mmCIF file of the protein (N, C-alpha, C, O) and its ligand, coordinates in Angstrom:
data_MODEL
# 
_entry.id   MODEL 
# 
loop_
_entity.id 
_entity.type 
_entity.pdbx_number_of_molecules 
1 polymer     1 
2 non-polymer 1 
# 
_entity_poly.entity_id                      1 
_entity_poly.type                           'polypeptide(L)' 
_entity_poly.nstd_linkage                   no 
_entity_poly.nstd_monomer                   no 
_entity_poly.pdbx_seq_one_letter_code       MATKIPEAQNRLFKNVFICSKCSSKMKADPQKILKGKIKCRKCQKSQFRVSKKK 
_entity_poly.pdbx_seq_one_letter_code_can   MATKIPEAQNRLFKNVFICSKCSSKMKADPQKILKGKIKCRKCQKSQFRVSKKK 
_entity_poly.pdbx_strand_id                 A 
# 
loop_
_entity_poly_seq.entity_id 
_entity_poly_seq.num 
_entity_poly_seq.mon_id 
_entity_poly_seq.hetero 
1 1  MET n 
1 2  ALA n 
1 3  THR n 
1 4  LYS n 
1 5  ILE n 
1 6  PRO n 
1 7  GLU n 
1 8  ALA n 
1 9  GLN n 
1 10 ASN n 
1 11 ARG n 
1 12 LEU n 
1 13 PHE n 
1 14 LYS n 
1 15 ASN n 
1 16 VAL n 
1 17 PHE n 
1 18 ILE n 
1 19 CYS n 
1 20 SER n 
1 21 LYS n 
1 22 CYS n 
1 23 SER n 
1 24 SER n 
1 25 LYS n 
1 26 MET n 
1 27 LYS n 
1 28 ALA n 
1 29 ASP n 
1 30 PRO n 
1 31 GLN n 
1 32 LYS n 
1 33 ILE n 
1 34 LEU n 
1 35 LYS n 
1 36 GLY n 
1 37 LYS n 
1 38 ILE n 
1 39 LYS n 
1 40 CYS n 
1 41 ARG n 
1 42 LYS n 
1 43 CYS n 
1 44 GLN n 
1 45 LYS n 
1 46 SER n 
1 47 GLN n 
1 48 PHE n 
1 49 ARG n 
1 50 VAL n 
1 51 SER n 
1 52 LYS n 
1 53 LYS n 
1 54 LYS n 
# 
loop_
_struct_asym.id 
_struct_asym.entity_id 
A 1 
B 2 
# 
loop_
_chem_comp.id 
_chem_comp.type 
_chem_comp.mon_nstd_flag 
ALA 'L-peptide linking' y 
ARG 'L-peptide linking' y 
ASN 'L-peptide linking' y 
ASP 'L-peptide linking' y 
CYS 'L-peptide linking' y 
GLN 'L-peptide linking' y 
GLU 'L-peptide linking' y 
GLY 'peptide linking'   y 
ILE 'L-peptide linking' y 
LEU 'L-peptide linking' y 
LYS 'L-peptide linking' y 
MET 'L-peptide linking' y 
PHE 'L-peptide linking' y 
PRO 'L-peptide linking' y 
SER 'L-peptide linking' y 
THR 'L-peptide linking' y 
VAL 'L-peptide linking' y 
ZN  non-polymer         . 
# 
_pdbx_entity_nonpoly.entity_id   2 
_pdbx_entity_nonpoly.name        ? 
_pdbx_entity_nonpoly.comp_id     ZN 
# 
_pdbx_nonpoly_scheme.asym_id         B 
_pdbx_nonpoly_scheme.entity_id       2 
_pdbx_nonpoly_scheme.mon_id          ZN 
_pdbx_nonpoly_scheme.ndb_seq_num     1 
_pdbx_nonpoly_scheme.pdb_seq_num     101 
_pdbx_nonpoly_scheme.auth_seq_num    101 
_pdbx_nonpoly_scheme.pdb_mon_id      ZN 
_pdbx_nonpoly_scheme.auth_mon_id     ZN 
_pdbx_nonpoly_scheme.pdb_strand_id   A 
_pdbx_nonpoly_scheme.pdb_ins_code    . 
# 
loop_
_atom_site.group_PDB 
_atom_site.id 
_atom_site.type_symbol 
_atom_site.label_atom_id 
_atom_site.label_alt_id 
_atom_site.label_comp_id 
_atom_site.label_asym_id 
_atom_site.label_entity_id 
_atom_site.label_seq_id 
_atom_site.pdbx_PDB_ins_code 
_atom_site.Cartn_x 
_atom_site.Cartn_y 
_atom_site.Cartn_z 
_atom_site.occupancy 
_atom_site.B_iso_or_equiv 
_atom_site.pdbx_formal_charge 
_atom_site.auth_seq_id 
_atom_site.auth_comp_id 
_atom_site.auth_asym_id 
_atom_site.auth_atom_id 
_atom_site.pdbx_PDB_model_num 
ATOM   1   N  N  . MET A 1 1  ? 66.248 191.434 -102.375 1.00 0.00 ? 1   MET A N  1 
ATOM   2   C  CA . MET A 1 1  ? 66.779 192.784 -102.106 1.00 0.00 ? 1   MET A CA 1 
ATOM   3   C  C  . MET A 1 1  ? 66.347 193.913 -102.998 1.00 0.00 ? 1   MET A C  1 
ATOM   4   O  O  . MET A 1 1  ? 66.477 193.935 -104.222 1.00 0.00 ? 1   MET A O  1 
ATOM   5   N  N  . ALA A 1 2  ? 65.842 194.806 -102.276 1.00 0.00 ? 2   ALA A N  1 
ATOM   6   C  CA . ALA A 1 2  ? 65.384 196.119 -103.199 1.00 0.00 ? 2   ALA A CA 1 
ATOM   7   C  C  . ALA A 1 2  ? 66.712 197.030 -103.500 1.00 0.00 ? 2   ALA A C  1 
ATOM   8   O  O  . ALA A 1 2  ? 67.585 197.318 -102.681 1.00 0.00 ? 2   ALA A O  1 
ATOM   9   N  N  . THR A 1 3  ? 66.652 197.382 -104.780 1.00 0.00 ? 3   THR A N  1 
ATOM   10  C  CA . THR A 1 3  ? 67.663 198.163 -105.177 1.00 0.00 ? 3   THR A CA 1 
ATOM   11  C  C  . THR A 1 3  ? 67.703 199.632 -104.491 1.00 0.00 ? 3   THR A C  1 
ATOM   12  O  O  . THR A 1 3  ? 68.752 200.264 -104.368 1.00 0.00 ? 3   THR A O  1 
ATOM   13  N  N  . LYS A 1 4  ? 66.562 200.055 -104.102 1.00 0.00 ? 4   LYS A N  1 
ATOM   14  C  CA . LYS A 1 4  ? 66.429 201.344 -103.533 1.00 0.00 ? 4   LYS A CA 1 
ATOM   15  C  C  . LYS A 1 4  ? 66.383 201.238 -102.193 1.00 0.00 ? 4   LYS A C  1 
ATOM   16  O  O  . LYS A 1 4  ? 65.446 200.610 -101.701 1.00 0.00 ? 4   LYS A O  1 
ATOM   17  N  N  . ILE A 1 5  ? 67.234 201.742 -101.474 1.00 0.00 ? 5   ILE A N  1 
ATOM   18  C  CA . ILE A 1 5  ? 67.245 201.604 -99.943  1.00 0.00 ? 5   ILE A CA 1 
ATOM   19  C  C  . ILE A 1 5  ? 67.322 203.161 -99.450  1.00 0.00 ? 5   ILE A C  1 
ATOM   20  O  O  . ILE A 1 5  ? 68.420 203.709 -99.357  1.00 0.00 ? 5   ILE A O  1 
ATOM   21  N  N  . PRO A 1 6  ? 66.203 203.797 -99.162  1.00 0.00 ? 6   PRO A N  1 
ATOM   22  C  CA . PRO A 1 6  ? 66.095 205.089 -98.525  1.00 0.00 ? 6   PRO A CA 1 
ATOM   23  C  C  . PRO A 1 6  ? 67.189 205.419 -97.444  1.00 0.00 ? 6   PRO A C  1 
ATOM   24  O  O  . PRO A 1 6  ? 67.844 206.461 -97.416  1.00 0.00 ? 6   PRO A O  1 
ATOM   25  N  N  . GLU A 1 7  ? 67.276 204.476 -96.647  1.00 0.00 ? 7   GLU A N  1 
ATOM   26  C  CA . GLU A 1 7  ? 68.368 204.866 -95.553  1.00 0.00 ? 7   GLU A CA 1 
ATOM   27  C  C  . GLU A 1 7  ? 69.579 205.074 -96.024  1.00 0.00 ? 7   GLU A C  1 
ATOM   28  O  O  . GLU A 1 7  ? 70.278 206.043 -95.728  1.00 0.00 ? 7   GLU A O  1 
ATOM   29  N  N  . ALA A 1 8  ? 69.940 204.007 -96.920  1.00 0.00 ? 8   ALA A N  1 
ATOM   30  C  CA . ALA A 1 8  ? 71.445 204.093 -97.412  1.00 0.00 ? 8   ALA A CA 1 
ATOM   31  C  C  . ALA A 1 8  ? 71.471 205.480 -98.333  1.00 0.00 ? 8   ALA A C  1 
ATOM   32  O  O  . ALA A 1 8  ? 72.446 206.230 -98.295  1.00 0.00 ? 8   ALA A O  1 
ATOM   33  N  N  . GLN A 1 9  ? 70.497 205.706 -99.030  1.00 0.00 ? 9   GLN A N  1 
ATOM   34  C  CA . GLN A 1 9  ? 70.734 206.942 -99.865  1.00 0.00 ? 9   GLN A CA 1 
ATOM   35  C  C  . GLN A 1 9  ? 70.759 208.186 -98.996  1.00 0.00 ? 9   GLN A C  1 
ATOM   36  O  O  . GLN A 1 9  ? 71.433 209.146 -99.367  1.00 0.00 ? 9   GLN A O  1 
ATOM   37  N  N  . ASN A 1 10 ? 70.107 208.231 -97.923  1.00 0.00 ? 10  ASN A N  1 
ATOM   38  C  CA . ASN A 1 10 ? 70.209 209.259 -97.056  1.00 0.00 ? 10  ASN A CA 1 
ATOM   39  C  C  . ASN A 1 10 ? 71.610 209.537 -96.485  1.00 0.00 ? 10  ASN A C  1 
ATOM   40  O  O  . ASN A 1 10 ? 72.176 210.613 -96.294  1.00 0.00 ? 10  ASN A O  1 
ATOM   41  N  N  . ARG A 1 11 ? 72.046 208.177 -96.249  1.00 0.00 ? 11  ARG A N  1 
ATOM   42  C  CA . ARG A 1 11 ? 73.490 208.352 -95.564  1.00 0.00 ? 11  ARG A CA 1 
ATOM   43  C  C  . ARG A 1 11 ? 74.435 208.774 -96.698  1.00 0.00 ? 11  ARG A C  1 
ATOM   44  O  O  . ARG A 1 11 ? 75.442 209.409 -96.386  1.00 0.00 ? 11  ARG A O  1 
ATOM   45  N  N  . LEU A 1 12 ? 74.205 208.482 -97.968  1.00 0.00 ? 12  LEU A N  1 
ATOM   46  C  CA . LEU A 1 12 ? 75.172 209.042 -98.862  1.00 0.00 ? 12  LEU A CA 1 
ATOM   47  C  C  . LEU A 1 12 ? 74.854 210.273 -99.381  1.00 0.00 ? 12  LEU A C  1 
ATOM   48  O  O  . LEU A 1 12 ? 75.754 210.832 -100.008 1.00 0.00 ? 12  LEU A O  1 
ATOM   49  N  N  . PHE A 1 13 ? 73.573 210.954 -99.253  1.00 0.00 ? 13  PHE A N  1 
ATOM   50  C  CA . PHE A 1 13 ? 73.429 212.068 -99.823  1.00 0.00 ? 13  PHE A CA 1 
ATOM   51  C  C  . PHE A 1 13 ? 72.885 213.152 -98.948  1.00 0.00 ? 13  PHE A C  1 
ATOM   52  O  O  . PHE A 1 13 ? 72.978 214.330 -99.292  1.00 0.00 ? 13  PHE A O  1 
ATOM   53  N  N  . LYS A 1 14 ? 72.298 212.772 -97.780  1.00 0.00 ? 14  LYS A N  1 
ATOM   54  C  CA . LYS A 1 14 ? 71.639 213.780 -96.991  1.00 0.00 ? 14  LYS A CA 1 
ATOM   55  C  C  . LYS A 1 14 ? 72.647 214.551 -96.049  1.00 0.00 ? 14  LYS A C  1 
ATOM   56  O  O  . LYS A 1 14 ? 72.444 215.714 -95.701  1.00 0.00 ? 14  LYS A O  1 
ATOM   57  N  N  . ASN A 1 15 ? 73.581 213.927 -95.723  1.00 0.00 ? 15  ASN A N  1 
ATOM   58  C  CA . ASN A 1 15 ? 74.548 214.708 -94.779  1.00 0.00 ? 15  ASN A CA 1 
ATOM   59  C  C  . ASN A 1 15 ? 75.882 215.253 -95.722  1.00 0.00 ? 15  ASN A C  1 
ATOM   60  O  O  . ASN A 1 15 ? 76.928 215.623 -95.189  1.00 0.00 ? 15  ASN A O  1 
ATOM   61  N  N  . VAL A 1 16 ? 75.701 215.243 -97.008  1.00 0.00 ? 16  VAL A N  1 
ATOM   62  C  CA . VAL A 1 16 ? 76.758 215.834 -97.895  1.00 0.00 ? 16  VAL A CA 1 
ATOM   63  C  C  . VAL A 1 16 ? 76.178 217.290 -98.316  1.00 0.00 ? 16  VAL A C  1 
ATOM   64  O  O  . VAL A 1 16 ? 75.034 217.524 -98.703  1.00 0.00 ? 16  VAL A O  1 
ATOM   65  N  N  . PHE A 1 17 ? 77.087 218.080 -98.172  1.00 0.00 ? 17  PHE A N  1 
ATOM   66  C  CA . PHE A 1 17 ? 76.679 219.468 -98.833  1.00 0.00 ? 17  PHE A CA 1 
ATOM   67  C  C  . PHE A 1 17 ? 77.630 220.111 -99.673  1.00 0.00 ? 17  PHE A C  1 
ATOM   68  O  O  . PHE A 1 17 ? 78.812 219.785 -99.562  1.00 0.00 ? 17  PHE A O  1 
ATOM   69  N  N  . ILE A 1 18 ? 77.291 220.972 -100.490 1.00 0.00 ? 18  ILE A N  1 
ATOM   70  C  CA . ILE A 1 18 ? 78.181 221.440 -101.632 1.00 0.00 ? 18  ILE A CA 1 
ATOM   71  C  C  . ILE A 1 18 ? 78.298 222.819 -101.239 1.00 0.00 ? 18  ILE A C  1 
ATOM   72  O  O  . ILE A 1 18 ? 77.290 223.483 -100.996 1.00 0.00 ? 18  ILE A O  1 
ATOM   73  N  N  . CYS A 1 19 ? 79.628 223.365 -101.150 1.00 0.00 ? 19  CYS A N  1 
ATOM   74  C  CA . CYS A 1 19 ? 79.720 224.887 -100.870 1.00 0.00 ? 19  CYS A CA 1 
ATOM   75  C  C  . CYS A 1 19 ? 79.208 225.550 -102.148 1.00 0.00 ? 19  CYS A C  1 
ATOM   76  O  O  . CYS A 1 19 ? 79.528 225.186 -103.280 1.00 0.00 ? 19  CYS A O  1 
ATOM   77  N  N  . SER A 1 20 ? 78.338 226.614 -101.842 1.00 0.00 ? 20  SER A N  1 
ATOM   78  C  CA . SER A 1 20 ? 77.890 227.386 -103.044 1.00 0.00 ? 20  SER A CA 1 
ATOM   79  C  C  . SER A 1 20 ? 78.952 228.235 -103.610 1.00 0.00 ? 20  SER A C  1 
ATOM   80  O  O  . SER A 1 20 ? 78.785 228.677 -104.747 1.00 0.00 ? 20  SER A O  1 
ATOM   81  N  N  . LYS A 1 21 ? 80.114 228.540 -102.900 1.00 0.00 ? 21  LYS A N  1 
ATOM   82  C  CA . LYS A 1 21 ? 81.227 229.379 -103.485 1.00 0.00 ? 21  LYS A CA 1 
ATOM   83  C  C  . LYS A 1 21 ? 82.023 228.592 -104.338 1.00 0.00 ? 21  LYS A C  1 
ATOM   84  O  O  . LYS A 1 21 ? 82.131 228.834 -105.540 1.00 0.00 ? 21  LYS A O  1 
ATOM   85  N  N  . CYS A 1 22 ? 82.739 227.401 -103.608 1.00 0.00 ? 22  CYS A N  1 
ATOM   86  C  CA . CYS A 1 22 ? 83.648 226.786 -104.420 1.00 0.00 ? 22  CYS A CA 1 
ATOM   87  C  C  . CYS A 1 22 ? 83.500 225.316 -104.830 1.00 0.00 ? 22  CYS A C  1 
ATOM   88  O  O  . CYS A 1 22 ? 84.374 224.600 -105.318 1.00 0.00 ? 22  CYS A O  1 
ATOM   89  N  N  . SER A 1 23 ? 82.157 224.983 -104.522 1.00 0.00 ? 23  SER A N  1 
ATOM   90  C  CA . SER A 1 23 ? 81.664 223.835 -104.921 1.00 0.00 ? 23  SER A CA 1 
ATOM   91  C  C  . SER A 1 23 ? 82.351 222.539 -104.314 1.00 0.00 ? 23  SER A C  1 
ATOM   92  O  O  . SER A 1 23 ? 82.229 221.424 -104.821 1.00 0.00 ? 23  SER A O  1 
ATOM   93  N  N  . SER A 1 24 ? 82.996 222.777 -103.314 1.00 0.00 ? 24  SER A N  1 
ATOM   94  C  CA . SER A 1 24 ? 83.605 221.578 -102.660 1.00 0.00 ? 24  SER A CA 1 
ATOM   95  C  C  . SER A 1 24 ? 82.634 220.849 -101.707 1.00 0.00 ? 24  SER A C  1 
ATOM   96  O  O  . SER A 1 24 ? 81.748 221.441 -101.091 1.00 0.00 ? 24  SER A O  1 
ATOM   97  N  N  . LYS A 1 25 ? 82.844 219.630 -101.635 1.00 0.00 ? 25  LYS A N  1 
ATOM   98  C  CA . LYS A 1 25 ? 81.728 218.920 -100.885 1.00 0.00 ? 25  LYS A CA 1 
ATOM   99  C  C  . LYS A 1 25 ? 82.314 218.635 -99.425  1.00 0.00 ? 25  LYS A C  1 
ATOM   100 O  O  . LYS A 1 25 ? 83.459 218.368 -99.061  1.00 0.00 ? 25  LYS A O  1 
ATOM   101 N  N  . MET A 1 26 ? 81.204 218.777 -98.769  1.00 0.00 ? 26  MET A N  1 
ATOM   102 C  CA . MET A 1 26 ? 81.507 218.710 -97.165  1.00 0.00 ? 26  MET A CA 1 
ATOM   103 C  C  . MET A 1 26 ? 80.468 217.676 -96.532  1.00 0.00 ? 26  MET A C  1 
ATOM   104 O  O  . MET A 1 26 ? 79.267 217.765 -96.787  1.00 0.00 ? 26  MET A O  1 
ATOM   105 N  N  . LYS A 1 27 ? 80.970 216.729 -95.724  1.00 0.00 ? 27  LYS A N  1 
ATOM   106 C  CA . LYS A 1 27 ? 80.140 215.870 -95.081  1.00 0.00 ? 27  LYS A CA 1 
ATOM   107 C  C  . LYS A 1 27 ? 79.799 216.539 -93.664  1.00 0.00 ? 27  LYS A C  1 
ATOM   108 O  O  . LYS A 1 27 ? 80.703 216.751 -92.856  1.00 0.00 ? 27  LYS A O  1 
ATOM   109 N  N  . ALA A 1 28 ? 78.583 216.835 -93.416  1.00 0.00 ? 28  ALA A N  1 
ATOM   110 C  CA . ALA A 1 28 ? 78.403 217.449 -92.048  1.00 0.00 ? 28  ALA A CA 1 
ATOM   111 C  C  . ALA A 1 28 ? 77.029 217.197 -91.637  1.00 0.00 ? 28  ALA A C  1 
ATOM   112 O  O  . ALA A 1 28 ? 76.165 216.909 -92.464  1.00 0.00 ? 28  ALA A O  1 
ATOM   113 N  N  . ASP A 1 29 ? 76.787 217.298 -90.345  1.00 0.00 ? 29  ASP A N  1 
ATOM   114 C  CA . ASP A 1 29 ? 75.311 217.339 -89.685  1.00 0.00 ? 29  ASP A CA 1 
ATOM   115 C  C  . ASP A 1 29 ? 74.571 218.445 -90.226  1.00 0.00 ? 29  ASP A C  1 
ATOM   116 O  O  . ASP A 1 29 ? 74.992 219.599 -90.147  1.00 0.00 ? 29  ASP A O  1 
ATOM   117 N  N  . PRO A 1 30 ? 73.306 218.086 -90.862  1.00 0.00 ? 30  PRO A N  1 
ATOM   118 C  CA . PRO A 1 30 ? 72.515 219.001 -91.327  1.00 0.00 ? 30  PRO A CA 1 
ATOM   119 C  C  . PRO A 1 30 ? 72.136 220.093 -90.246  1.00 0.00 ? 30  PRO A C  1 
ATOM   120 O  O  . PRO A 1 30 ? 72.109 221.278 -90.580  1.00 0.00 ? 30  PRO A O  1 
ATOM   121 N  N  . GLN A 1 31 ? 71.869 219.738 -89.070  1.00 0.00 ? 31  GLN A N  1 
ATOM   122 C  CA . GLN A 1 31 ? 71.476 220.590 -87.971  1.00 0.00 ? 31  GLN A CA 1 
ATOM   123 C  C  . GLN A 1 31 ? 72.569 221.766 -87.954  1.00 0.00 ? 31  GLN A C  1 
ATOM   124 O  O  . GLN A 1 31 ? 72.242 222.952 -87.917  1.00 0.00 ? 31  GLN A O  1 
ATOM   125 N  N  . LYS A 1 32 ? 73.849 221.337 -87.983  1.00 0.00 ? 32  LYS A N  1 
ATOM   126 C  CA . LYS A 1 32 ? 75.009 222.230 -87.959  1.00 0.00 ? 32  LYS A CA 1 
ATOM   127 C  C  . LYS A 1 32 ? 75.150 223.092 -89.097  1.00 0.00 ? 32  LYS A C  1 
ATOM   128 O  O  . LYS A 1 32 ? 75.596 224.234 -88.984  1.00 0.00 ? 32  LYS A O  1 
ATOM   129 N  N  . ILE A 1 33 ? 74.760 222.555 -90.272  1.00 0.00 ? 33  ILE A N  1 
ATOM   130 C  CA . ILE A 1 33 ? 74.550 223.443 -91.418  1.00 0.00 ? 33  ILE A CA 1 
ATOM   131 C  C  . ILE A 1 33 ? 73.665 224.608 -91.397  1.00 0.00 ? 33  ILE A C  1 
ATOM   132 O  O  . ILE A 1 33 ? 73.970 225.719 -91.830  1.00 0.00 ? 33  ILE A O  1 
ATOM   133 N  N  . LEU A 1 34 ? 72.475 224.259 -90.829  1.00 0.00 ? 34  LEU A N  1 
ATOM   134 C  CA . LEU A 1 34 ? 71.410 225.050 -90.738  1.00 0.00 ? 34  LEU A CA 1 
ATOM   135 C  C  . LEU A 1 34 ? 71.683 226.162 -89.539  1.00 0.00 ? 34  LEU A C  1 
ATOM   136 O  O  . LEU A 1 34 ? 71.111 227.250 -89.470  1.00 0.00 ? 34  LEU A O  1 
ATOM   137 N  N  . LYS A 1 35 ? 72.525 225.740 -88.753  1.00 0.00 ? 35  LYS A N  1 
ATOM   138 C  CA . LYS A 1 35 ? 72.861 226.849 -87.717  1.00 0.00 ? 35  LYS A CA 1 
ATOM   139 C  C  . LYS A 1 35 ? 74.037 227.509 -88.097  1.00 0.00 ? 35  LYS A C  1 
ATOM   140 O  O  . LYS A 1 35 ? 74.516 228.347 -87.332  1.00 0.00 ? 35  LYS A O  1 
ATOM   141 N  N  . GLY A 1 36 ? 74.586 227.245 -89.198  1.00 0.00 ? 36  GLY A N  1 
ATOM   142 C  CA . GLY A 1 36 ? 75.776 228.110 -89.507  1.00 0.00 ? 36  GLY A CA 1 
ATOM   143 C  C  . GLY A 1 36 ? 77.086 227.624 -88.762  1.00 0.00 ? 36  GLY A C  1 
ATOM   144 O  O  . GLY A 1 36 ? 78.036 228.379 -88.553  1.00 0.00 ? 36  GLY A O  1 
ATOM   145 N  N  . LYS A 1 37 ? 77.056 226.448 -88.424  1.00 0.00 ? 37  LYS A N  1 
ATOM   146 C  CA . LYS A 1 37 ? 78.316 226.261 -87.606  1.00 0.00 ? 37  LYS A CA 1 
ATOM   147 C  C  . LYS A 1 37 ? 79.410 225.661 -88.465  1.00 0.00 ? 37  LYS A C  1 
ATOM   148 O  O  . LYS A 1 37 ? 80.573 225.647 -88.063  1.00 0.00 ? 37  LYS A O  1 
ATOM   149 N  N  . ILE A 1 38 ? 79.057 225.165 -89.639  1.00 0.00 ? 38  ILE A N  1 
ATOM   150 C  CA . ILE A 1 38 ? 80.018 224.494 -90.450  1.00 0.00 ? 38  ILE A CA 1 
ATOM   151 C  C  . ILE A 1 38 ? 80.395 225.453 -91.458  1.00 0.00 ? 38  ILE A C  1 
ATOM   152 O  O  . ILE A 1 38 ? 79.572 226.028 -92.171  1.00 0.00 ? 38  ILE A O  1 
ATOM   153 N  N  . LYS A 1 39 ? 81.786 225.642 -91.521  1.00 0.00 ? 39  LYS A N  1 
ATOM   154 C  CA . LYS A 1 39 ? 82.270 226.541 -92.609  1.00 0.00 ? 39  LYS A CA 1 
ATOM   155 C  C  . LYS A 1 39 ? 83.195 225.648 -93.556  1.00 0.00 ? 39  LYS A C  1 
ATOM   156 O  O  . LYS A 1 39 ? 83.812 224.649 -93.187  1.00 0.00 ? 39  LYS A O  1 
ATOM   157 N  N  . CYS A 1 40 ? 83.179 226.174 -94.809  1.00 0.00 ? 40  CYS A N  1 
ATOM   158 C  CA . CYS A 1 40 ? 83.915 225.580 -95.890  1.00 0.00 ? 40  CYS A CA 1 
ATOM   159 C  C  . CYS A 1 40 ? 85.357 225.485 -95.541  1.00 0.00 ? 40  CYS A C  1 
ATOM   160 O  O  . CYS A 1 40 ? 85.858 226.383 -94.863  1.00 0.00 ? 40  CYS A O  1 
ATOM   161 N  N  . ARG A 1 41 ? 86.096 224.436 -95.962  1.00 0.00 ? 41  ARG A N  1 
ATOM   162 C  CA . ARG A 1 41 ? 87.394 224.273 -95.378  1.00 0.00 ? 41  ARG A CA 1 
ATOM   163 C  C  . ARG A 1 41 ? 88.348 225.138 -96.339  1.00 0.00 ? 41  ARG A C  1 
ATOM   164 O  O  . ARG A 1 41 ? 89.454 225.545 -95.986  1.00 0.00 ? 41  ARG A O  1 
ATOM   165 N  N  . LYS A 1 42 ? 87.771 225.367 -97.610  1.00 0.00 ? 42  LYS A N  1 
ATOM   166 C  CA . LYS A 1 42 ? 88.588 226.033 -98.626  1.00 0.00 ? 42  LYS A CA 1 
ATOM   167 C  C  . LYS A 1 42 ? 88.402 227.686 -98.509  1.00 0.00 ? 42  LYS A C  1 
ATOM   168 O  O  . LYS A 1 42 ? 89.356 228.451 -98.367  1.00 0.00 ? 42  LYS A O  1 
ATOM   169 N  N  . CYS A 1 43 ? 87.164 228.058 -98.585  1.00 0.00 ? 43  CYS A N  1 
ATOM   170 C  CA . CYS A 1 43 ? 86.897 229.351 -98.546  1.00 0.00 ? 43  CYS A CA 1 
ATOM   171 C  C  . CYS A 1 43 ? 86.265 230.029 -97.372  1.00 0.00 ? 43  CYS A C  1 
ATOM   172 O  O  . CYS A 1 43 ? 86.054 231.237 -97.271  1.00 0.00 ? 43  CYS A O  1 
ATOM   173 N  N  . GLN A 1 44 ? 85.966 229.017 -96.426  1.00 0.00 ? 44  GLN A N  1 
ATOM   174 C  CA . GLN A 1 44 ? 85.555 229.599 -94.953  1.00 0.00 ? 44  GLN A CA 1 
ATOM   175 C  C  . GLN A 1 44 ? 84.253 230.156 -95.116  1.00 0.00 ? 44  GLN A C  1 
ATOM   176 O  O  . GLN A 1 44 ? 83.852 230.885 -94.208  1.00 0.00 ? 44  GLN A O  1 
ATOM   177 N  N  . LYS A 1 45 ? 83.481 229.942 -96.150  1.00 0.00 ? 45  LYS A N  1 
ATOM   178 C  CA . LYS A 1 45 ? 81.914 230.310 -96.283  1.00 0.00 ? 45  LYS A CA 1 
ATOM   179 C  C  . LYS A 1 45 ? 81.043 229.475 -95.736  1.00 0.00 ? 45  LYS A C  1 
ATOM   180 O  O  . LYS A 1 45 ? 81.287 228.270 -95.792  1.00 0.00 ? 45  LYS A O  1 
ATOM   181 N  N  . SER A 1 46 ? 80.020 229.879 -95.187  1.00 0.00 ? 46  SER A N  1 
ATOM   182 C  CA . SER A 1 46 ? 78.924 228.936 -94.478  1.00 0.00 ? 46  SER A CA 1 
ATOM   183 C  C  . SER A 1 46 ? 77.742 228.830 -95.512  1.00 0.00 ? 46  SER A C  1 
ATOM   184 O  O  . SER A 1 46 ? 76.621 228.582 -95.067  1.00 0.00 ? 46  SER A O  1 
ATOM   185 N  N  . GLN A 1 47 ? 77.902 228.984 -96.707  1.00 0.00 ? 47  GLN A N  1 
ATOM   186 C  CA . GLN A 1 47 ? 76.812 228.857 -97.595  1.00 0.00 ? 47  GLN A CA 1 
ATOM   187 C  C  . GLN A 1 47 ? 76.821 227.497 -98.259  1.00 0.00 ? 47  GLN A C  1 
ATOM   188 O  O  . GLN A 1 47 ? 77.625 227.290 -99.169  1.00 0.00 ? 47  GLN A O  1 
ATOM   189 N  N  . PHE A 1 48 ? 76.046 226.631 -97.896  1.00 0.00 ? 48  PHE A N  1 
ATOM   190 C  CA . PHE A 1 48 ? 75.978 225.409 -98.505  1.00 0.00 ? 48  PHE A CA 1 
ATOM   191 C  C  . PHE A 1 48 ? 74.648 224.955 -99.230  1.00 0.00 ? 48  PHE A C  1 
ATOM   192 O  O  . PHE A 1 48 ? 73.565 225.437 -98.897  1.00 0.00 ? 48  PHE A O  1 
ATOM   193 N  N  . ARG A 1 49 ? 74.759 224.060 -100.179 1.00 0.00 ? 49  ARG A N  1 
ATOM   194 C  CA . ARG A 1 49 ? 73.430 223.502 -100.733 1.00 0.00 ? 49  ARG A CA 1 
ATOM   195 C  C  . ARG A 1 49 ? 73.541 221.901 -100.552 1.00 0.00 ? 49  ARG A C  1 
ATOM   196 O  O  . ARG A 1 49 ? 74.624 221.334 -100.410 1.00 0.00 ? 49  ARG A O  1 
ATOM   197 N  N  . VAL A 1 50 ? 72.406 221.300 -100.572 1.00 0.00 ? 50  VAL A N  1 
ATOM   198 C  CA . VAL A 1 50 ? 72.410 219.797 -100.364 1.00 0.00 ? 50  VAL A CA 1 
ATOM   199 C  C  . VAL A 1 50 ? 72.747 219.292 -101.731 1.00 0.00 ? 50  VAL A C  1 
ATOM   200 O  O  . VAL A 1 50 ? 72.425 219.779 -102.814 1.00 0.00 ? 50  VAL A O  1 
ATOM   201 N  N  . SER A 1 51 ? 73.454 218.228 -101.479 1.00 0.00 ? 51  SER A N  1 
ATOM   202 C  CA . SER A 1 51 ? 73.752 217.442 -102.521 1.00 0.00 ? 51  SER A CA 1 
ATOM   203 C  C  . SER A 1 51 ? 72.712 216.509 -103.083 1.00 0.00 ? 51  SER A C  1 
ATOM   204 O  O  . SER A 1 51 ? 72.455 215.499 -102.428 1.00 0.00 ? 51  SER A O  1 
ATOM   205 N  N  . LYS A 1 52 ? 72.162 216.697 -104.075 1.00 0.00 ? 52  LYS A N  1 
ATOM   206 C  CA . LYS A 1 52 ? 70.985 215.835 -104.440 1.00 0.00 ? 52  LYS A CA 1 
ATOM   207 C  C  . LYS A 1 52 ? 71.124 215.507 -106.036 1.00 0.00 ? 52  LYS A C  1 
ATOM   208 O  O  . LYS A 1 52 ? 71.552 216.299 -106.876 1.00 0.00 ? 52  LYS A O  1 
ATOM   209 N  N  . LYS A 1 53 ? 70.701 214.258 -106.262 1.00 0.00 ? 53  LYS A N  1 
ATOM   210 C  CA . LYS A 1 53 ? 70.605 213.932 -107.876 1.00 0.00 ? 53  LYS A CA 1 
ATOM   211 C  C  . LYS A 1 53 ? 69.253 214.203 -108.219 1.00 0.00 ? 53  LYS A C  1 
ATOM   212 O  O  . LYS A 1 53 ? 68.358 213.923 -107.421 1.00 0.00 ? 53  LYS A O  1 
ATOM   213 N  N  . LYS A 1 54 ? 68.996 214.749 -109.390 1.00 0.00 ? 54  LYS A N  1 
ATOM   214 C  CA . LYS A 1 54 ? 67.643 215.104 -109.819 1.00 0.00 ? 54  LYS A CA 1 
ATOM   215 C  C  . LYS A 1 54 ? 67.136 213.889 -110.476 1.00 0.00 ? 54  LYS A C  1 
ATOM   216 O  O  . LYS A 1 54 ? 66.001 213.873 -110.951 1.00 0.00 ? 54  LYS A O  1 
HETATM 217 ZN ZN . ZN  B 2 .  ? 83.982 226.748 -100.171 1.00 0.00 2 101 ZN  A ZN 1 
# 
């Protein structure tokens, strides 16, 4: 078994976004994020950044 499984990593990280205002994590469809349909539960902002490890 390979330790790196791209698909699993995508599931873990690709659909997770961080609110750029309050840094709360949101799991959402990237397409919806891009279209601005998703709002942060806490601050109602629709500015998100992708959660990625460097
Ligand atoms: Zn927020």
